[in-house]
CHARMM internal coordinates of N, CA and C (Angstrom, degrees):
IC EDIT
DIST 1 N 1 CA 1.4584
DIST 1 CA 1 C 1.5262
ANGL 1 N 1 CA 1 C 108.84
DIST 1 C 2 N 1.3146
ANGL 1 CA 1 C 2 N 117.51
DIHE 1 N 1 CA 1 C 2 N 139.84
DIST 2 N 2 CA 1.4592
ANGL 1 C 2 N 2 CA 123.20
DIHE 1 CA 1 C 2 N 2 CA -179.16
DIST 2 CA 2 C 1.5217
ANGL 2 N 2 CA 2 C 111.02
DIHE 1 C 2 N 2 CA 2 C -73.12
DIST 2 C 3 N 1.3365
ANGL 2 CA 2 C 3 N 115.55
DIHE 2 N 2 CA 2 C 3 N 148.45
DIST 3 N 3 CA 1.4591
ANGL 2 C 3 N 3 CA 120.97
DIHE 2 CA 2 C 3 N 3 CA 176.45
DIST 3 CA 3 C 1.5274
ANGL 3 N 3 CA 3 C 109.01
DIHE 2 C 3 N 3 CA 3 C -70.39
DIST 3 C 4 N 1.3138
ANGL 3 CA 3 C 4 N 115.70
DIHE 3 N 3 CA 3 C 4 N 150.68
DIST 4 N 4 CA 1.4686
ANGL 3 C 4 N 4 CA 122.21
DIHE 3 CA 3 C 4 N 4 CA 179.59
DIST 4 CA 4 C 1.5200
ANGL 4 N 4 CA 4 C 108.00
DIHE 3 C 4 N 4 CA 4 C -115.91
DIST 4 C 5 N 1.3345
ANGL 4 CA 4 C 5 N 116.84
DIHE 4 N 4 CA 4 C 5 N 126.55
DIST 5 N 5 CA 1.4610
ANGL 4 C 5 N 5 CA 121.50
DIHE 4 CA 4 C 5 N 5 CA -176.34
DIST 5 CA 5 C 1.5260
ANGL 5 N 5 CA 5 C 109.52
DIHE 4 C 5 N 5 CA 5 C -105.81
DIST 5 C 6 N 1.3215
ANGL 5 CA 5 C 6 N 115.80
DIHE 5 N 5 CA 5 C 6 N 128.87
DIST 6 N 6 CA 1.4642
ANGL 5 C 6 N 6 CA 122.28
DIHE 5 CA 5 C 6 N 6 CA 174.62
DIST 6 CA 6 C 1.5186
ANGL 6 N 6 CA 6 C 106.59
DIHE 5 C 6 N 6 CA 6 C -96.11
DIST 6 C 7 N 1.3403
ANGL 6 CA 6 C 7 N 116.33
DIHE 6 N 6 CA 6 C 7 N 128.28
DIST 7 N 7 CA 1.4640
ANGL 6 C 7 N 7 CA 120.95
DIHE 6 CA 6 C 7 N 7 CA -175.73
DIST 7 CA 7 C 1.5293
ANGL 7 N 7 CA 7 C 110.91
DIHE 6 C 7 N 7 CA 7 C -117.14
DIST 7 C 8 N 1.3235
ANGL 7 CA 7 C 8 N 114.86
DIHE 7 N 7 CA 7 C 8 N 160.83
DIST 8 N 8 CA 1.4690
ANGL 7 C 8 N 8 CA 121.57
DIHE 7 CA 7 C 8 N 8 CA 176.26
DIST 8 CA 8 C 1.5248
ANGL 8 N 8 CA 8 C 109.11
DIHE 7 C 8 N 8 CA 8 C -70.85
DIST 8 C 9 N 1.3082
ANGL 8 CA 8 C 9 N 117.14
DIHE 8 N 8 CA 8 C 9 N 131.40
DIST 9 N 9 CA 1.4616
ANGL 8 C 9 N 9 CA 121.44
DIHE 8 CA 8 C 9 N 9 CA 179.24
DIST 9 CA 9 C 1.5265
ANGL 9 N 9 CA 9 C 112.70
DIHE 8 C 9 N 9 CA 9 C -90.69
DIST 9 C 10 N 1.3384
ANGL 9 CA 9 C 10 N 116.03
DIHE 9 N 9 CA 9 C 10 N -6.58
DIST 10 N 10 CA 1.4609
ANGL 9 C 10 N 10 CA 122.00
DIHE 9 CA 9 C 10 N 10 CA 177.45
DIST 10 CA 10 C 1.5242
ANGL 10 N 10 CA 10 C 108.73
DIHE 9 C 10 N 10 CA 10 C -145.56
DIST 10 C 11 N 1.3199
ANGL 10 CA 10 C 11 N 116.58
DIHE 10 N 10 CA 10 C 11 N 161.91
DIST 11 N 11 CA 1.4588
ANGL 10 C 11 N 11 CA 121.43
DIHE 10 CA 10 C 11 N 11 CA 171.19
DIST 11 CA 11 C 1.5147
ANGL 11 N 11 CA 11 C 107.63
DIHE 10 C 11 N 11 CA 11 C -81.67
DIST 11 C 12 N 1.3160
ANGL 11 CA 11 C 12 N 116.84
DIHE 11 N 11 CA 11 C 12 N 134.59
DIST 12 N 12 CA 1.4548
ANGL 11 C 12 N 12 CA 119.41
DIHE 11 CA 11 C 12 N 12 CA -179.35
DIST 12 CA 12 C 1.5163
ANGL 12 N 12 CA 12 C 111.23
DIHE 11 C 12 N 12 CA 12 C 178.23
DIST 12 C 13 N 1.3217
ANGL 12 CA 12 C 13 N 114.95
DIHE 12 N 12 CA 12 C 13 N -155.88
DIST 13 N 13 CA 1.4570
ANGL 12 C 13 N 13 CA 122.78
DIHE 12 CA 12 C 13 N 13 CA 179.32
DIST 13 CA 13 C 1.5187
ANGL 13 N 13 CA 13 C 108.70
DIHE 12 C 13 N 13 CA 13 C -119.34
DIST 13 C 14 N 1.3322
ANGL 13 CA 13 C 14 N 116.18
DIHE 13 N 13 CA 13 C 14 N 138.27
DIST 14 N 14 CA 1.4666
ANGL 13 C 14 N 14 CA 120.14
DIHE 13 CA 13 C 14 N 14 CA 176.23
DIST 14 CA 14 C 1.5227
ANGL 14 N 14 CA 14 C 106.76
DIHE 13 C 14 N 14 CA 14 C -70.78
DIST 14 C 15 N 1.3229
ANGL 14 CA 14 C 15 N 116.10
DIHE 14 N 14 CA 14 C 15 N 106.69
DIST 15 N 15 CA 1.4600
ANGL 14 C 15 N 15 CA 121.09
DIHE 14 CA 14 C 15 N 15 CA -178.04
DIST 15 CA 15 C 1.5272
ANGL 15 N 15 CA 15 C 110.21
DIHE 14 C 15 N 15 CA 15 C -81.69
DIST 15 C 16 N 1.3410
ANGL 15 CA 15 C 16 N 116.59
DIHE 15 N 15 CA 15 C 16 N -42.13
DIST 16 N 16 CA 1.4600
ANGL 15 C 16 N 16 CA 120.04
DIHE 15 CA 15 C 16 N 16 CA -178.43
DIST 16 CA 16 C 1.5238
ANGL 16 N 16 CA 16 C 109.18
DIHE 15 C 16 N 16 CA 16 C -153.21
DIST 16 C 17 N 1.3199
ANGL 16 CA 16 C 17 N 115.54
DIHE 16 N 16 CA 16 C 17 N 141.64
DIST 17 N 17 CA 1.4598
ANGL 16 C 17 N 17 CA 122.14
DIHE 16 CA 16 C 17 N 17 CA 172.26
DIST 17 CA 17 C 1.5217
ANGL 17 N 17 CA 17 C 106.36
DIHE 16 C 17 N 17 CA 17 C -107.49
DIST 17 C 18 N 1.3206
ANGL 17 CA 17 C 18 N 116.27
DIHE 17 N 17 CA 17 C 18 N 121.87
DIST 18 N 18 CA 1.4664
ANGL 17 C 18 N 18 CA 121.97
DIHE 17 CA 17 C 18 N 18 CA -172.62
DIST 18 CA 18 C 1.5353
ANGL 18 N 18 CA 18 C 113.79
DIHE 17 C 18 N 18 CA 18 C -91.45
DIST 18 C 19 N 1.3437
ANGL 18 CA 18 C 19 N 117.63
DIHE 18 N 18 CA 18 C 19 N -5.57
DIST 19 N 19 CA 1.4688
ANGL 18 C 19 N 19 CA 121.09
DIHE 18 CA 18 C 19 N 19 CA -177.41
DIST 19 CA 19 C 1.5202
ANGL 19 N 19 CA 19 C 109.42
DIHE 18 C 19 N 19 CA 19 C -131.60
DIST 19 C 20 N 1.3249
ANGL 19 CA 19 C 20 N 115.58
DIHE 19 N 19 CA 19 C 20 N 167.30
DIST 20 N 20 CA 1.4654
ANGL 19 C 20 N 20 CA 121.06
DIHE 19 CA 19 C 20 N 20 CA 175.02
DIST 20 CA 20 C 1.5225
ANGL 20 N 20 CA 20 C 108.64
DIHE 19 C 20 N 20 CA 20 C -132.48
DIST 20 C 21 N 1.3225
ANGL 20 CA 20 C 21 N 116.16
DIHE 20 N 20 CA 20 C 21 N 164.94
DIST 21 N 21 CA 1.4540
ANGL 20 C 21 N 21 CA 120.75
DIHE 20 CA 20 C 21 N 21 CA 179.37
DIST 21 CA 21 C 1.5302
ANGL 21 N 21 CA 21 C 109.05
DIHE 20 C 21 N 21 CA 21 C -56.05
DIST 21 C 22 N 1.3265
ANGL 21 CA 21 C 22 N 115.39
DIHE 21 N 21 CA 21 C 22 N 132.17
DIST 22 N 22 CA 1.4630
ANGL 21 C 22 N 22 CA 121.56
DIHE 21 CA 21 C 22 N 22 CA -179.59
DIST 22 CA 22 C 1.5163
ANGL 22 N 22 CA 22 C 114.23
DIHE 21 C 22 N 22 CA 22 C 99.72
DIST 22 C 23 N 1.3385
ANGL 22 CA 22 C 23 N 117.15
DIHE 22 N 22 CA 22 C 23 N -14.58
DIST 23 N 23 CA 1.4696
ANGL 22 C 23 N 23 CA 120.32
DIHE 22 CA 22 C 23 N 23 CA 179.52
DIST 23 CA 23 C 1.5267
ANGL 23 N 23 CA 23 C 110.91
DIHE 22 C 23 N 23 CA 23 C -72.23
DIST 23 C 24 N 1.3248
ANGL 23 CA 23 C 24 N 116.21
DIHE 23 N 23 CA 23 C 24 N 141.03
DIST 24 N 24 CA 1.4624
ANGL 23 C 24 N 24 CA 121.61
DIHE 23 CA 23 C 24 N 24 CA 172.64
DIST 24 CA 24 C 1.5213
ANGL 24 N 24 CA 24 C 108.37
DIHE 23 C 24 N 24 CA 24 C -81.25
DIST 24 C 25 N 1.3338
ANGL 24 CA 24 C 25 N 115.84
DIHE 24 N 24 CA 24 C 25 N 137.16
DIST 25 N 25 CA 1.4596
ANGL 24 C 25 N 25 CA 122.32
DIHE 24 CA 24 C 25 N 25 CA -178.18
DIST 25 CA 25 C 1.5196
ANGL 25 N 25 CA 25 C 108.89
DIHE 24 C 25 N 25 CA 25 C -127.94
DIST 25 C 26 N 1.3253
ANGL 25 CA 25 C 26 N 116.35
DIHE 25 N 25 CA 25 C 26 N 138.63
DIST 26 N 26 CA 1.4660
ANGL 25 C 26 N 26 CA 121.69
DIHE 25 CA 25 C 26 N 26 CA 175.16
DIST 26 CA 26 C 1.5158
ANGL 26 N 26 CA 26 C 109.29
DIHE 25 C 26 N 26 CA 26 C -110.04
DIST 26 C 27 N 1.3003
ANGL 26 CA 26 C 27 N 116.61
DIHE 26 N 26 CA 26 C 27 N 153.64
DIST 27 N 27 CA 1.4525
ANGL 26 C 27 N 27 CA 121.64
DIHE 26 CA 26 C 27 N 27 CA 176.33
DIST 27 CA 27 C 1.5264
ANGL 27 N 27 CA 27 C 108.96
DIHE 26 C 27 N 27 CA 27 C -54.81
DIST 27 C 28 N 1.3272
ANGL 27 CA 27 C 28 N 117.01
DIHE 27 N 27 CA 27 C 28 N 130.63
DIST 28 N 28 CA 1.4634
ANGL 27 C 28 N 28 CA 121.74
DIHE 27 CA 27 C 28 N 28 CA -179.02
DIST 28 CA 28 C 1.5106
ANGL 28 N 28 CA 28 C 114.20
DIHE 27 C 28 N 28 CA 28 C 96.72
DIST 28 C 29 N 1.3407
ANGL 28 CA 28 C 29 N 118.07
DIHE 28 N 28 CA 28 C 29 N -13.61
DIST 29 N 29 CA 1.4656
ANGL 28 C 29 N 29 CA 120.49
DIHE 28 CA 28 C 29 N 29 CA 177.45
DIST 29 CA 29 C 1.5265
ANGL 29 N 29 CA 29 C 110.05
DIHE 28 C 29 N 29 CA 29 C -69.19
DIST 29 C 30 N 1.3302
ANGL 29 CA 29 C 30 N 117.28
DIHE 29 N 29 CA 29 C 30 N 140.82
DIST 30 N 30 CA 1.4594
ANGL 29 C 30 N 30 CA 121.57
DIHE 29 CA 29 C 30 N 30 CA 173.91
DIST 30 CA 30 C 1.5298
ANGL 30 N 30 CA 30 C 107.54
DIHE 29 C 30 N 30 CA 30 C -78.07
DIST 30 C 31 N 1.3385
ANGL 30 CA 30 C 31 N 115.75
DIHE 30 N 30 CA 30 C 31 N 120.41
DIST 31 N 31 CA 1.4616
ANGL 30 C 31 N 31 CA 120.28
DIHE 30 CA 30 C 31 N 31 CA -176.86
DIST 31 CA 31 C 1.5253
ANGL 31 N 31 CA 31 C 112.57
DIHE 30 C 31 N 31 CA 31 C -107.14
DIST 31 C 32 N 1.3252
ANGL 31 CA 31 C 32 N 116.63
DIHE 31 N 31 CA 31 C 32 N -19.21
DIST 32 N 32 CA 1.4566
ANGL 31 C 32 N 32 CA 121.30
DIHE 31 CA 31 C 32 N 32 CA -179.62
DIST 32 CA 32 C 1.5241
ANGL 32 N 32 CA 32 C 108.79
DIHE 31 C 32 N 32 CA 32 C -159.00
DIST 32 C 33 N 1.3326
ANGL 32 CA 32 C 33 N 114.83
DIHE 32 N 32 CA 32 C 33 N 162.58
DIST 33 N 33 CA 1.4636
ANGL 32 C 33 N 33 CA 120.42
DIHE 32 CA 32 C 33 N 33 CA 174.82
DIST 33 CA 33 C 1.5215
ANGL 33 N 33 CA 33 C 106.98
DIHE 32 C 33 N 33 CA 33 C -128.34
DIST 33 C 34 N 1.3298
ANGL 33 CA 33 C 34 N 115.34
DIHE 33 N 33 CA 33 C 34 N 125.42
DIST 34 N 34 CA 1.4562
ANGL 33 C 34 N 34 CA 121.41
DIHE 33 CA 33 C 34 N 34 CA 176.53
DIST 34 CA 34 C 1.5211
ANGL 34 N 34 CA 34 C 109.14
DIHE 33 C 34 N 34 CA 34 C -102.07
DIST 34 C 35 N 1.3287
ANGL 34 CA 34 C 35 N 115.70
DIHE 34 N 34 CA 34 C 35 N 146.65
DIST 35 N 35 CA 1.4598
ANGL 34 C 35 N 35 CA 121.15
DIHE 34 CA 34 C 35 N 35 CA 176.02
DIST 35 CA 35 C 1.5213
ANGL 35 N 35 CA 35 C 107.42
DIHE 34 C 35 N 35 CA 35 C -111.16
DIST 35 C 36 N 1.3136
ANGL 35 CA 35 C 36 N 115.04
DIHE 35 N 35 CA 35 C 36 N 127.40
DIST 36 N 36 CA 1.4591
ANGL 35 C 36 N 36 CA 120.48
DIHE 35 CA 35 C 36 N 36 CA 178.46
DIST 36 CA 36 C 1.5242
ANGL 36 N 36 CA 36 C 108.08
DIHE 35 C 36 N 36 CA 36 C -144.63
DIST 36 C 37 N 1.3043
ANGL 36 CA 36 C 37 N 116.43
DIHE 36 N 36 CA 36 C 37 N 128.30
DIST 37 N 37 CA 1.4650
ANGL 36 C 37 N 37 CA 122.31
DIHE 36 CA 36 C 37 N 37 CA -179.98
DIST 37 CA 37 C 1.5330
ANGL 37 N 37 CA 37 C 111.09
DIHE 36 C 37 N 37 CA 37 C 52.27
DIST 37 C 38 N 1.3219
ANGL 37 CA 37 C 38 N 115.98
DIHE 37 N 37 CA 37 C 38 N 43.22
DIST 38 N 38 CA 1.4620
ANGL 37 C 38 N 38 CA 124.50
DIHE 37 CA 37 C 38 N 38 CA 177.71
DIST 38 CA 38 C 1.5295
ANGL 38 N 38 CA 38 C 113.32
DIHE 37 C 38 N 38 CA 38 C 64.23
DIST 38 C 39 N 1.3473
ANGL 38 CA 38 C 39 N 117.13
DIHE 38 N 38 CA 38 C 39 N 20.23
DIST 39 N 39 CA 1.4692
ANGL 38 C 39 N 39 CA 121.80
DIHE 38 CA 38 C 39 N 39 CA 175.89
DIST 39 CA 39 C 1.5216
ANGL 39 N 39 CA 39 C 108.47
DIHE 38 C 39 N 39 CA 39 C -117.72
DIST 39 C 40 N 1.3249
ANGL 39 CA 39 C 40 N 116.20
DIHE 39 N 39 CA 39 C 40 N 140.64
DIST 40 N 40 CA 1.4570
ANGL 39 C 40 N 40 CA 121.46
DIHE 39 CA 39 C 40 N 40 CA 176.54
DIST 40 CA 40 C 1.5285
ANGL 40 N 40 CA 40 C 108.64
DIHE 39 C 40 N 40 CA 40 C -92.04
DIST 40 C 41 N 1.3401
ANGL 40 CA 40 C 41 N 116.40
DIHE 40 N 40 CA 40 C 41 N 124.74
DIST 41 N 41 CA 1.4578
ANGL 40 C 41 N 41 CA 122.20
DIHE 40 CA 40 C 41 N 41 CA -176.86
DIST 41 CA 41 C 1.5265
ANGL 41 N 41 CA 41 C 109.14
DIHE 40 C 41 N 41 CA 41 C -119.56
DIST 41 C 42 N 1.3280
ANGL 41 CA 41 C 42 N 118.40
DIHE 41 N 41 CA 41 C 42 N 113.18
DIST 42 N 42 CA 1.4703
ANGL 41 C 42 N 42 CA 119.71
DIHE 41 CA 41 C 42 N 42 CA 179.24
DIST 42 CA 42 C 1.5289
ANGL 42 N 42 CA 42 C 111.12
DIHE 41 C 42 N 42 CA 42 C -69.98
DIST 42 C 43 N 1.3206
ANGL 42 CA 42 C 43 N 115.20
DIHE 42 N 42 CA 42 C 43 N 144.76
DIST 43 N 43 CA 1.4634
ANGL 42 C 43 N 43 CA 122.47
DIHE 42 CA 42 C 43 N 43 CA 173.80
DIST 43 CA 43 C 1.5185
ANGL 43 N 43 CA 43 C 106.49
DIHE 42 C 43 N 43 CA 43 C -108.70
DIST 43 C 44 N 1.3263
ANGL 43 CA 43 C 44 N 116.02
DIHE 43 N 43 CA 43 C 44 N 119.93
DIST 44 N 44 CA 1.4569
ANGL 43 C 44 N 44 CA 121.52
DIHE 43 CA 43 C 44 N 44 CA 179.96
DIST 44 CA 44 C 1.5140
ANGL 44 N 44 CA 44 C 109.85
DIHE 43 C 44 N 44 CA 44 C -101.64
DIST 44 C 45 N 1.3284
ANGL 44 CA 44 C 45 N 115.96
DIHE 44 N 44 CA 44 C 45 N 144.84
DIST 45 N 45 CA 1.4552
ANGL 44 C 45 N 45 CA 120.62
DIHE 44 CA 44 C 45 N 45 CA 175.85
DIST 45 CA 45 C 1.5236
ANGL 45 N 45 CA 45 C 109.74
DIHE 44 C 45 N 45 CA 45 C -70.57
DIST 45 C 46 N 1.3073
ANGL 45 CA 45 C 46 N 115.75
DIHE 45 N 45 CA 45 C 46 N 140.90
DIST 46 N 46 CA 1.4585
ANGL 45 C 46 N 46 CA 121.04
DIHE 45 CA 45 C 46 N 46 CA 174.06
DIST 46 CA 46 C 1.5255
ANGL 46 N 46 CA 46 C 110.91
DIHE 45 C 46 N 46 CA 46 C -94.90
DIST 46 C 47 N 1.3413
ANGL 46 CA 46 C 47 N 115.91
DIHE 46 N 46 CA 46 C 47 N -2.80
DIST 47 N 47 CA 1.4610
ANGL 46 C 47 N 47 CA 121.20
DIHE 46 CA 46 C 47 N 47 CA -171.86
DIST 47 CA 47 C 1.5260
ANGL 47 N 47 CA 47 C 111.44
DIHE 46 C 47 N 47 CA 47 C -132.11
DIST 47 C 48 N 1.3212
ANGL 47 CA 47 C 48 N 115.77
DIHE 47 N 47 CA 47 C 48 N 160.25
DIST 48 N 48 CA 1.4539
ANGL 47 C 48 N 48 CA 122.89
DIHE 47 CA 47 C 48 N 48 CA 164.86
DIST 48 CA 48 C 1.5187
ANGL 48 N 48 CA 48 C 106.87
DIHE 47 C 48 N 48 CA 48 C -92.94
DIST 48 C 49 N 1.3226
ANGL 48 CA 48 C 49 N 117.50
DIHE 48 N 48 CA 48 C 49 N 145.06
DIST 49 N 49 CA 1.4605
ANGL 48 C 49 N 49 CA 119.53
DIHE 48 CA 48 C 49 N 49 CA 177.07
DIST 49 CA 49 C 1.5084
ANGL 49 N 49 CA 49 C 111.72
DIHE 48 C 49 N 49 CA 49 C 165.04
DIST 49 C 50 N 1.3174
ANGL 49 CA 49 C 50 N 115.00
DIHE 49 N 49 CA 49 C 50 N -167.59
DIST 50 N 50 CA 1.4576
ANGL 49 C 50 N 50 CA 122.98
DIHE 49 CA 49 C 50 N 50 CA 179.14
DIST 50 CA 50 C 1.5199
ANGL 50 N 50 CA 50 C 107.84
DIHE 49 C 50 N 50 CA 50 C -119.88
DIST 50 C 51 N 1.3317
ANGL 50 CA 50 C 51 N 116.52
DIHE 50 N 50 CA 50 C 51 N 135.31
DIST 51 N 51 CA 1.4663
ANGL 50 C 51 N 51 CA 120.58
DIHE 50 CA 50 C 51 N 51 CA 179.70
DIST 51 CA 51 C 1.5261
ANGL 51 N 51 CA 51 C 108.39
DIHE 50 C 51 N 51 CA 51 C -64.56
DIST 51 C 52 N 1.3400
ANGL 51 CA 51 C 52 N 116.01
DIHE 51 N 51 CA 51 C 52 N 116.01
DIST 52 N 52 CA 1.4600
ANGL 51 C 52 N 52 CA 121.70
DIHE 51 CA 51 C 52 N 52 CA -179.00
DIST 52 CA 52 C 1.5267
ANGL 52 N 52 CA 52 C 111.61
DIHE 51 C 52 N 52 CA 52 C -97.45
DIST 52 C 53 N 1.3508
ANGL 52 CA 52 C 53 N 116.19
DIHE 52 N 52 CA 52 C 53 N -33.40
DIST 53 N 53 CA 1.4610
ANGL 52 C 53 N 53 CA 119.72
DIHE 52 CA 52 C 53 N 53 CA -176.41
DIST 53 CA 53 C 1.5169
ANGL 53 N 53 CA 53 C 110.11
DIHE 52 C 53 N 53 CA 53 C -157.63
DIST 53 C 54 N 1.3382
ANGL 53 CA 53 C 54 N 115.74
DIHE 53 N 53 CA 53 C 54 N 139.00
DIST 54 N 54 CA 1.4648
ANGL 53 C 54 N 54 CA 121.94
DIHE 53 CA 53 C 54 N 54 CA 172.17
DIST 54 CA 54 C 1.5188
ANGL 54 N 54 CA 54 C 107.26
DIHE 53 C 54 N 54 CA 54 C -100.54
DIST 54 C 55 N 1.3217
ANGL 54 CA 54 C 55 N 117.47
DIHE 54 N 54 CA 54 C 55 N 132.17
DIST 55 N 55 CA 1.4591
ANGL 54 C 55 N 55 CA 121.82
DIHE 54 CA 54 C 55 N 55 CA -178.53
DIST 55 CA 55 C 1.5211
ANGL 55 N 55 CA 55 C 112.88
DIHE 54 C 55 N 55 CA 55 C -101.39
DIST 55 C 56 N 1.3290
ANGL 55 CA 55 C 56 N 117.63
DIHE 55 N 55 CA 55 C 56 N -6.49
DIST 56 N 56 CA 1.4574
ANGL 55 C 56 N 56 CA 122.18
DIHE 55 CA 55 C 56 N 56 CA -176.87
DIST 56 CA 56 C 1.5233
ANGL 56 N 56 CA 56 C 110.04
DIHE 55 C 56 N 56 CA 56 C -135.18
DIST 56 C 57 N 1.3230
ANGL 56 CA 56 C 57 N 115.08
DIHE 56 N 56 CA 56 C 57 N 167.35
DIST 57 N 57 CA 1.4671
ANGL 56 C 57 N 57 CA 121.99
DIHE 56 CA 56 C 57 N 57 CA 176.02
DIST 57 CA 57 C 1.5213
ANGL 57 N 57 CA 57 C 108.30
DIHE 56 C 57 N 57 CA 57 C -124.81
DIST 57 C 58 N 1.3200
ANGL 57 CA 57 C 58 N 116.06
DIHE 57 N 57 CA 57 C 58 N 157.68
DIST 58 N 58 CA 1.4625
ANGL 57 C 58 N 58 CA 119.66
DIHE 57 CA 57 C 58 N 58 CA 176.29
DIST 58 CA 58 C 1.5206
ANGL 58 N 58 CA 58 C 109.21
DIHE 57 C 58 N 58 CA 58 C -60.18
DIST 58 C 59 N 1.3338
ANGL 58 CA 58 C 59 N 116.18
DIHE 58 N 58 CA 58 C 59 N 137.35
DIST 59 N 59 CA 1.4519
ANGL 58 C 59 N 59 CA 121.86
DIHE 58 CA 58 C 59 N 59 CA -179.11
DIST 59 CA 59 C 1.5175
ANGL 59 N 59 CA 59 C 113.67
DIHE 58 C 59 N 59 CA 59 C 92.64
DIST 59 C 60 N 1.3235
ANGL 59 CA 59 C 60 N 117.09
DIHE 59 N 59 CA 59 C 60 N -8.84
DIST 60 N 60 CA 1.4648
ANGL 59 C 60 N 60 CA 121.32
DIHE 59 CA 59 C 60 N 60 CA -178.29
DIST 60 CA 60 C 1.5251
ANGL 60 N 60 CA 60 C 111.22
DIHE 59 C 60 N 60 CA 60 C -80.86
DIST 60 C 61 N 1.3226
ANGL 60 CA 60 C 61 N 116.64
DIHE 60 N 60 CA 60 C 61 N 138.52
DIST 61 N 61 CA 1.4611
ANGL 60 C 61 N 61 CA 121.68
DIHE 60 CA 60 C 61 N 61 CA 174.89
DIST 61 CA 61 C 1.5287
ANGL 61 N 61 CA 61 C 108.67
DIHE 60 C 61 N 61 CA 61 C -80.06
DIST 61 C 62 N 1.3426
ANGL 61 CA 61 C 62 N 115.91
DIHE 61 N 61 CA 61 C 62 N 139.31
DIST 62 N 62 CA 1.4596
ANGL 61 C 62 N 62 CA 121.13
DIHE 61 CA 61 C 62 N 62 CA 178.68
DIST 62 CA 62 C 1.5146
ANGL 62 N 62 CA 62 C 110.05
DIHE 61 C 62 N 62 CA 62 C -133.40
DIST 62 C 63 N 1.3270
ANGL 62 CA 62 C 63 N 115.33
DIHE 62 N 62 CA 62 C 63 N 150.60
DIST 63 N 63 CA 1.4620
ANGL 62 C 63 N 63 CA 121.53
DIHE 62 CA 62 C 63 N 63 CA 175.15
DIST 63 CA 63 C 1.5199
ANGL 63 N 63 CA 63 C 108.95
DIHE 62 C 63 N 63 CA 63 C -95.26
DIST 63 C 64 N 1.3134
ANGL 63 CA 63 C 64 N 116.47
DIHE 63 N 63 CA 63 C 64 N 157.70
DIST 64 N 64 CA 1.4579
ANGL 63 C 64 N 64 CA 120.51
DIHE 63 CA 63 C 64 N 64 CA 175.25
DIST 64 CA 64 C 1.5275
ANGL 64 N 64 CA 64 C 108.41
DIHE 63 C 64 N 64 CA 64 C -56.30
DIST 64 C 65 N 1.3297
ANGL 64 CA 64 C 65 N 115.90
DIHE 64 N 64 CA 64 C 65 N 132.40
DIST 65 N 65 CA 1.4558
ANGL 64 C 65 N 65 CA 121.73
DIHE 64 CA 64 C 65 N 65 CA 179.83
DIST 65 CA 65 C 1.5144
ANGL 65 N 65 CA 65 C 114.50
DIHE 64 C 65 N 65 CA 65 C 90.22
DIST 65 C 66 N 1.3283
ANGL 65 CA 65 C 66 N 117.94
DIHE 65 N 65 CA 65 C 66 N -5.94
DIST 66 N 66 CA 1.4682
ANGL 65 C 66 N 66 CA 121.32
DIHE 65 CA 65 C 66 N 66 CA 179.87
DIST 66 CA 66 C 1.5375
ANGL 66 N 66 CA 66 C 109.40
DIHE 65 C 66 N 66 CA 66 C -68.30
DIST 66 C 67 N 1.3406
ANGL 66 CA 66 C 67 N 116.95
DIHE 66 N 66 CA 66 C 67 N 139.49
DIST 67 N 67 CA 1.4687
ANGL 66 C 67 N 67 CA 119.23
DIHE 66 CA 66 C 67 N 67 CA 177.41
DIST 67 CA 67 C 1.5253
ANGL 67 N 67 CA 67 C 111.33
DIHE 66 C 67 N 67 CA 67 C -68.99
DIST 67 C 68 N 1.3346
ANGL 67 CA 67 C 68 N 115.78
DIHE 67 N 67 CA 67 C 68 N 131.51
DIST 68 N 68 CA 1.4632
ANGL 67 C 68 N 68 CA 120.93
DIHE 67 CA 67 C 68 N 68 CA 177.92
DIST 68 CA 68 C 1.5247
ANGL 68 N 68 CA 68 C 111.08
DIHE 67 C 68 N 68 CA 68 C -98.84
DIST 68 C 69 N 1.3362
ANGL 68 CA 68 C 69 N 115.77
DIHE 68 N 68 CA 68 C 69 N -43.36
DIST 69 N 69 CA 1.4685
ANGL 68 C 69 N 69 CA 120.74
DIHE 68 CA 68 C 69 N 69 CA -179.15
DIST 69 CA 69 C 1.5189
ANGL 69 N 69 CA 69 C 109.98
DIHE 68 C 69 N 69 CA 69 C -159.90
DIST 69 C 70 N 1.3174
ANGL 69 CA 69 C 70 N 114.71
DIHE 69 N 69 CA 69 C 70 N 160.71
DIST 70 N 70 CA 1.4599
ANGL 69 C 70 N 70 CA 122.02
DIHE 69 CA 69 C 70 N 70 CA 177.01
DIST 70 CA 70 C 1.5066
ANGL 70 N 70 CA 70 C 108.90
DIHE 69 C 70 N 70 CA 70 C -116.46
DIST 70 C 71 N 1.3353
ANGL 70 CA 70 C 71 N 115.93
DIHE 70 N 70 CA 70 C 71 N 135.12
DIST 71 N 71 CA 1.4643
ANGL 70 C 71 N 71 CA 122.50
DIHE 70 CA 70 C 71 N 71 CA 174.28
DIST 71 CA 71 C 1.5208
ANGL 71 N 71 CA 71 C 108.31
DIHE 70 C 71 N 71 CA 71 C -106.51
DIST 71 C 72 N 1.3185
ANGL 71 CA 71 C 72 N 115.73
DIHE 71 N 71 CA 71 C 72 N 148.07
DIST 72 N 72 CA 1.4641
ANGL 71 C 72 N 72 CA 119.68
DIHE 71 CA 71 C 72 N 72 CA 173.82
DIST 72 CA 72 C 1.5092
ANGL 72 N 72 CA 72 C 109.85
DIHE 71 C 72 N 72 CA 72 C -111.53
END
COOR INIT
IC SEED 1 N 1 CA 1 C
IC BUILD
């Protein structure tokens, strides 16, 4: 099965990561929160799977479309 990548839907800062490697994730689960223009924007998974890799850290700036994590 192909890996599934969750990406940032806005440019901002990773305010909080709600999951860790090995966690099971369902479609619709909030996996991260981005901060942009002083607003907190939840990032929801579009996939079911298990967190295989985190590509960002809390406090890191990200561009729209940047990979946040990979699910297997």
